[in-house]
KELUM-193128 format. One record per residue: residue in three letters; x, y, z of N, C-alpha, C in turn. Coordinates in steps of 0.2 Angstrom, whole numbers, padded with zeros to 4 digits. Example, Ala and Ser with C-alpha at 12.3 -4.5 7.8 and 13.67 -1.06 7.14 Angstrom:
! residues 2
@type->ALA neast->0066 nnorth->-0028 nup->0039 caeast->0062 canorth->-0022 caup->0039 ceast->0066 cnorth->-0016 cup->0039
@type->SER neast->0064 nnorth->-0011 nup->0035 caeast->0068 canorth->-0005 caup->0036 ceast->0064 cnorth->0000 cup->0039
***
This chain:
! residues 110
@type->MET neast->0538 nnorth->0429 nup->0514 caeast->0538 canorth->0435 caup->0513 ceast->0542 cnorth->0439 cup->0506
@type->GLU neast->0538 nnorth->0441 nup->0503 caeast->0546 canorth->0440 caup->0497 ceast->0548 cnorth->0448 cup->0496
@type->THR neast->0556 nnorth->0449 nup->0497 caeast->0560 canorth->0457 caup->0497 ceast->0555 cnorth->0461 cup->0492
@type->GLN neast->0555 nnorth->0464 nup->0491 caeast->0552 canorth->0472 caup->0488 ceast->0557 cnorth->0474 cup->0486
@type->THR neast->0557 nnorth->0477 nup->0476 caeast->0563 canorth->0479 caup->0475 ceast->0559 cnorth->0487 cup->0475
@type->ARG neast->0566 nnorth->0491 nup->0480 caeast->0567 canorth->0497 caup->0483 ceast->0573 cnorth->0499 cup->0481
@type->SER neast->0574 nnorth->0506 nup->0484 caeast->0580 canorth->0510 caup->0483 ceast->0587 cnorth->0506 cup->0486
@type->THR neast->0594 nnorth->0507 nup->0482 caeast->0600 canorth->0504 caup->0486 ceast->0600 cnorth->0507 cup->0491
@type->THR neast->0604 nnorth->0502 nup->0496 caeast->0605 canorth->0507 caup->0504 ceast->0609 cnorth->0512 cup->0504
@type->THR neast->0612 nnorth->0515 nup->0498 caeast->0615 canorth->0521 caup->0496 ceast->0611 cnorth->0525 cup->0498
@type->GLN neast->0605 nnorth->0527 nup->0496 caeast->0600 canorth->0529 caup->0494 ceast->0593 cnorth->0529 cup->0500
@type->MET neast->0595 nnorth->0528 nup->0505 caeast->0591 canorth->0524 caup->0511 ceast->0593 cnorth->0530 cup->0518
@type->GLU neast->0590 nnorth->0534 nup->0520 caeast->0591 canorth->0537 caup->0525 ceast->0593 cnorth->0531 cup->0532
@type->VAL neast->0595 nnorth->0535 nup->0536 caeast->0598 canorth->0529 caup->0541 ceast->0594 cnorth->0533 cup->0548
@type->THR neast->0590 nnorth->0526 nup->0550 caeast->0588 canorth->0527 caup->0555 ceast->0585 cnorth->0521 cup->0562
@type->SER neast->0587 nnorth->0527 nup->0566 caeast->0588 canorth->0520 caup->0575 ceast->0582 cnorth->0521 cup->0578
@type->ILE neast->0581 nnorth->0512 nup->0577 caeast->0574 canorth->0508 caup->0582 ceast->0576 cnorth->0506 cup->0587
@type->ARG neast->0574 nnorth->0505 nup->0593 caeast->0578 canorth->0502 caup->0598 ceast->0572 cnorth->0494 cup->0599
@type->LEU neast->0575 nnorth->0489 nup->0600 caeast->0573 canorth->0485 caup->0600 ceast->0573 cnorth->0480 cup->0606
@type->GLU neast->0569 nnorth->0475 nup->0607 caeast->0573 canorth->0469 caup->0613 ceast->0575 cnorth->0465 cup->0610
@type->ARG neast->0579 nnorth->0463 nup->0613 caeast->0585 canorth->0460 caup->0609 ceast->0585 cnorth->0453 cup->0609
@type->SER neast->0576 nnorth->0451 nup->0611 caeast->0573 canorth->0444 caup->0612 ceast->0571 cnorth->0445 cup->0603
@type->LEU neast->0566 nnorth->0450 nup->0602 caeast->0564 canorth->0451 caup->0593 ceast->0569 cnorth->0452 cup->0591
@type->LYS neast->0576 nnorth->0456 nup->0591 caeast->0580 canorth->0457 caup->0586 ceast->0582 cnorth->0448 cup->0585
@type->GLU neast->0583 nnorth->0445 nup->0589 caeast->0587 canorth->0437 caup->0589 ceast->0580 cnorth->0435 cup->0584
@type->LYS neast->0575 nnorth->0434 nup->0585 caeast->0570 canorth->0432 caup->0581 ceast->0568 cnorth->0434 cup->0574
@type->LEU neast->0569 nnorth->0440 nup->0573 caeast->0570 canorth->0444 caup->0566 ceast->0576 cnorth->0441 cup->0563
@type->LYS neast->0580 nnorth->0439 nup->0567 caeast->0587 canorth->0438 caup->0564 ceast->0587 cnorth->0430 cup->0562
@type->GLU neast->0583 nnorth->0426 nup->0563 caeast->0582 canorth->0420 caup->0562 ceast->0577 cnorth->0419 cup->0558
@type->LEU neast->0573 nnorth->0424 nup->0558 caeast->0568 canorth->0422 caup->0552 ceast->0568 cnorth->0426 cup->0544
@type->SER neast->0574 nnorth->0431 nup->0545 caeast->0574 canorth->0433 caup->0540 ceast->0581 cnorth->0428 cup->0535
@type->GLY neast->0583 nnorth->0425 nup->0538 caeast->0586 canorth->0418 caup->0533 ceast->0594 cnorth->0425 cup->0532
@type->ASN neast->0595 nnorth->0424 nup->0523 caeast->0601 canorth->0423 caup->0521 ceast->0599 cnorth->0430 cup->0520
@type->GLN neast->0593 nnorth->0433 nup->0520 caeast->0588 canorth->0441 caup->0518 ceast->0593 cnorth->0445 cup->0522
@type->GLY neast->0590 nnorth->0444 nup->0530 caeast->0595 canorth->0449 caup->0533 ceast->0589 cnorth->0453 cup->0537
@type->TYR neast->0591 nnorth->0452 nup->0543 caeast->0585 canorth->0457 caup->0548 ceast->0582 cnorth->0464 cup->0545
@type->GLN neast->0588 nnorth->0469 nup->0547 caeast->0585 canorth->0476 caup->0542 ceast->0581 cnorth->0474 cup->0536
@type->ALA neast->0582 nnorth->0470 nup->0531 caeast->0580 canorth->0468 caup->0526 ceast->0573 cnorth->0467 cup->0528
@type->LEU neast->0571 nnorth->0463 nup->0533 caeast->0564 canorth->0461 caup->0535 ceast->0560 cnorth->0464 cup->0537
@type->ILE neast->0563 nnorth->0469 nup->0542 caeast->0559 canorth->0472 caup->0544 ceast->0556 cnorth->0478 cup->0540
@type->ARG neast->0560 nnorth->0482 nup->0534 caeast->0557 canorth->0485 caup->0530 ceast->0550 cnorth->0480 cup->0525
@type->ASP neast->0551 nnorth->0475 nup->0523 caeast->0548 canorth->0471 caup->0520 ceast->0542 cnorth->0472 cup->0526
@type->ILE neast->0544 nnorth->0471 nup->0531 caeast->0537 canorth->0471 caup->0536 ceast->0534 cnorth->0478 cup->0537
@type->LEU neast->0537 nnorth->0483 nup->0538 caeast->0534 canorth->0492 caup->0536 ceast->0531 cnorth->0491 cup->0529
@type->TRP neast->0534 nnorth->0489 nup->0525 caeast->0531 canorth->0492 caup->0518 ceast->0523 cnorth->0487 cup->0517
@type->ASN neast->0524 nnorth->0480 nup->0521 caeast->0517 canorth->0476 caup->0518 ceast->0512 cnorth->0480 cup->0524
@type->TYR neast->0514 nnorth->0483 nup->0531 caeast->0510 canorth->0487 caup->0535 ceast->0507 cnorth->0494 cup->0530
@type->VAL neast->0513 nnorth->0494 nup->0528 caeast->0511 canorth->0504 caup->0525 ceast->0504 cnorth->0503 cup->0518
@type->HIS neast->0505 nnorth->0497 nup->0515 caeast->0501 canorth->0494 caup->0508 ceast->0495 cnorth->0493 cup->0512
@type->GLN neast->0495 nnorth->0488 nup->0518 caeast->0488 canorth->0486 caup->0521 ceast->0485 cnorth->0493 cup->0523
@type->LYS neast->0487 nnorth->0496 nup->0525 caeast->0483 canorth->0502 caup->0530 ceast->0484 cnorth->0508 cup->0524
@type->SER neast->0484 nnorth->0509 nup->0518 caeast->0484 canorth->0511 caup->0513 ceast->0478 cnorth->0509 cup->0509
@type->GLY neast->0477 nnorth->0503 nup->0509 caeast->0474 canorth->0498 caup->0503 ceast->0477 cnorth->0498 cup->0496
@type->ASP neast->0483 nnorth->0498 nup->0497 caeast->0486 canorth->0496 caup->0493 ceast->0489 cnorth->0488 cup->0491
@type->TYR neast->0488 nnorth->0484 nup->0496 caeast->0489 canorth->0478 caup->0498 ceast->0484 cnorth->0474 cup->0493
@type->ARG neast->0487 nnorth->0470 nup->0488 caeast->0485 canorth->0464 caup->0485 ceast->0490 cnorth->0457 cup->0486
@type->PRO neast->0488 nnorth->0454 nup->0490 caeast->0490 canorth->0447 caup->0492 ceast->0492 cnorth->0443 cup->0487
@type->HIS neast->0496 nnorth->0439 nup->0485 caeast->0497 canorth->0434 caup->0478 ceast->0495 cnorth->0428 cup->0482
@type->PHE neast->0493 nnorth->0425 nup->0478 caeast->0488 canorth->0417 caup->0481 ceast->0488 cnorth->0412 cup->0475
@type->SER neast->0490 nnorth->0407 nup->0476 caeast->0488 canorth->0399 caup->0471 ceast->0484 cnorth->0396 cup->0475
@type->LYS neast->0481 nnorth->0391 nup->0471 caeast->0476 canorth->0386 caup->0473 ceast->0480 cnorth->0383 cup->0478
@type->PHE neast->0488 nnorth->0383 nup->0478 caeast->0491 canorth->0377 caup->0484 ceast->0492 cnorth->0382 cup->0492
@type->ASP neast->0492 nnorth->0387 nup->0489 caeast->0492 canorth->0392 caup->0496 ceast->0485 cnorth->0390 cup->0499
@type->ILE neast->0481 nnorth->0389 nup->0497 caeast->0474 canorth->0386 caup->0501 ceast->0473 cnorth->0380 cup->0504
@type->ARG neast->0472 nnorth->0378 nup->0510 caeast->0473 canorth->0373 caup->0515 ceast->0464 cnorth->0371 cup->0515
@type->ALA neast->0460 nnorth->0375 nup->0516 caeast->0453 canorth->0371 caup->0516 ceast->0450 cnorth->0379 cup->0514
@type->ARG neast->0443 nnorth->0377 nup->0513 caeast->0437 canorth->0384 caup->0512 ceast->0433 cnorth->0381 cup->0516
@type->ILE neast->0428 nnorth->0386 nup->0517 caeast->0422 canorth->0390 caup->0520 ceast->0416 cnorth->0391 cup->0518
@type->ASP neast->0411 nnorth->0388 nup->0516 caeast->0408 canorth->0390 caup->0512 ceast->0404 cnorth->0399 cup->0515
@type->ALA neast->0403 nnorth->0402 nup->0510 caeast->0400 canorth->0410 caup->0513 ceast->0395 cnorth->0414 cup->0510
@type->ILE neast->0393 nnorth->0420 nup->0512 caeast->0391 canorth->0423 caup->0508 ceast->0394 cnorth->0431 cup->0507
@type->ALA neast->0394 nnorth->0434 nup->0502 caeast->0397 canorth->0440 caup->0503 ceast->0393 cnorth->0445 cup->0507
@type->GLU neast->0396 nnorth->0449 nup->0513 caeast->0392 canorth->0453 caup->0515 ceast->0394 cnorth->0461 cup->0512
@type->LYS neast->0399 nnorth->0460 nup->0506 caeast->0400 canorth->0468 caup->0504 ceast->0405 cnorth->0462 cup->0498
@type->ASP neast->0406 nnorth->0471 nup->0493 caeast->0408 canorth->0467 caup->0488 ceast->0415 cnorth->0466 cup->0489
@type->GLU neast->0417 nnorth->0459 nup->0484 caeast->0423 canorth->0458 caup->0488 ceast->0428 cnorth->0457 cup->0481
@type->SER neast->0435 nnorth->0456 nup->0480 caeast->0439 canorth->0452 caup->0475 ceast->0443 cnorth->0444 cup->0477
@type->CYS neast->0440 nnorth->0441 nup->0473 caeast->0445 canorth->0435 caup->0474 ceast->0452 cnorth->0435 cup->0473
@type->VAL neast->0457 nnorth->0433 nup->0478 caeast->0462 canorth->0434 caup->0481 ceast->0465 cnorth->0429 cup->0473
@type->LEU neast->0462 nnorth->0424 nup->0470 caeast->0467 canorth->0420 caup->0466 ceast->0465 cnorth->0422 cup->0457
@type->THR neast->0460 nnorth->0424 nup->0457 caeast->0458 canorth->0427 caup->0448 ceast->0457 cnorth->0435 cup->0448
@type->GLY neast->0457 nnorth->0436 nup->0453 caeast->0455 canorth->0445 caup->0455 ceast->0444 cnorth->0445 cup->0452
@type->GLU neast->0443 nnorth->0441 nup->0449 caeast->0435 canorth->0442 caup->0449 ceast->0432 cnorth->0446 cup->0456
@type->LEU neast->0424 nnorth->0448 nup->0454 caeast->0421 canorth->0453 caup->0458 ceast->0418 cnorth->0447 cup->0459
@type->ILE neast->0416 nnorth->0447 nup->0468 caeast->0413 canorth->0444 caup->0471 ceast->0409 cnorth->0450 cup->0475
@type->GLN neast->0401 nnorth->0449 nup->0471 caeast->0396 canorth->0455 caup->0474 ceast->0393 cnorth->0452 cup->0481
@type->GLU neast->0391 nnorth->0456 nup->0483 caeast->0386 canorth->0456 caup->0490 ceast->0382 cnorth->0454 cup->0491
@type->ASN neast->0381 nnorth->0449 nup->0492 caeast->0376 canorth->0444 caup->0493 ceast->0374 cnorth->0438 cup->0490
@type->GLU neast->0382 nnorth->0436 nup->0484 caeast->0385 canorth->0432 caup->0482 ceast->0385 cnorth->0424 cup->0487
@type->PRO neast->0386 nnorth->0421 nup->0484 caeast->0389 canorth->0415 caup->0488 ceast->0396 cnorth->0414 cup->0485
@type->MET neast->0400 nnorth->0413 nup->0491 caeast->0407 canorth->0413 caup->0489 ceast->0412 cnorth->0407 cup->0494
@type->TYR neast->0416 nnorth->0407 nup->0495 caeast->0423 canorth->0403 caup->0498 ceast->0428 cnorth->0409 cup->0501
@type->LEU neast->0427 nnorth->0406 nup->0509 caeast->0433 canorth->0410 caup->0513 ceast->0436 cnorth->0404 cup->0513
@type->GLY neast->0442 nnorth->0405 nup->0509 caeast->0449 canorth->0401 caup->0510 ceast->0453 cnorth->0402 cup->0515
@type->LEU neast->0456 nnorth->0395 nup->0519 caeast->0460 canorth->0397 caup->0524 ceast->0469 cnorth->0395 cup->0521
@type->THR neast->0472 nnorth->0401 nup->0522 caeast->0479 canorth->0399 caup->0520 ceast->0483 cnorth->0398 cup->0524
@type->LEU neast->0488 nnorth->0394 nup->0518 caeast->0495 canorth->0391 caup->0525 ceast->0496 cnorth->0395 cup->0528
@type->SER neast->0496 nnorth->0403 nup->0528 caeast->0499 canorth->0407 caup->0534 ceast->0492 cnorth->0409 cup->0539
@type->GLY neast->0489 nnorth->0404 nup->0538 caeast->0480 canorth->0403 caup->0542 ceast->0476 cnorth->0412 cup->0542
@type->ASP neast->0479 nnorth->0413 nup->0536 caeast->0472 canorth->0420 caup->0537 ceast->0466 cnorth->0417 cup->0532
@type->LEU neast->0461 nnorth->0421 nup->0532 caeast->0455 canorth->0420 caup->0528 ceast->0456 cnorth->0423 cup->0522
@type->VAL neast->0455 nnorth->0421 nup->0516 caeast->0452 canorth->0426 caup->0511 ceast->0448 cnorth->0424 cup->0507
@type->PRO neast->0446 nnorth->0430 nup->0504 caeast->0439 canorth->0429 caup->0499 ceast->0441 cnorth->0423 cup->0494
@type->LEU neast->0436 nnorth->0418 nup->0491 caeast->0438 canorth->0415 caup->0486 ceast->0431 cnorth->0415 cup->0480
@type->SER neast->0433 nnorth->0416 nup->0474 caeast->0425 canorth->0416 caup->0471 ceast->0423 cnorth->0409 cup->0468
@type->VAL neast->0416 nnorth->0405 nup->0470 caeast->0416 canorth->0399 caup->0469 ceast->0419 cnorth->0396 cup->0462
@type->ASN neast->0421 nnorth->0399 nup->0458 caeast->0424 canorth->0394 caup->0451 ceast->0433 cnorth->0394 cup->0452
@type->SER neast->0436 nnorth->0400 nup->0458 caeast->0442 canorth->0399 caup->0456 ceast->0446 cnorth->0392 cup->0462
@type->LEU neast->0444 nnorth->0387 nup->0463 caeast->0447 canorth->0381 caup->0463 ceast->0446 cnorth->0377 cup->0462
@type->ARG neast->0441 nnorth->0378 nup->0452 caeast->0442 canorth->0372 caup->0450 ceast->0446 cnorth->0371 cup->0446
***
């Protein structure tokens, strides 16, 4: 997960949130040098983008572990090329390193 460019901490509002101790410790482990508060902000921003429709994941061919033949049930956008995959067209579902299934156009892995 990459840190997104945002306001400096002096421009942010202080918010208190209660977390289970075990959750806070896991977040600290996962955050590395970034710090767990920055990780929490990234997680929250990703959630907001996903729910608002702004989320556009960035993947490369090297992020795809496997592909599954599929037919688009609705218009999709290939996560590698941005190419439109129209309803009823052949496509792939790509299994990413993080375990997500993402839409791929049939020419995107060549």
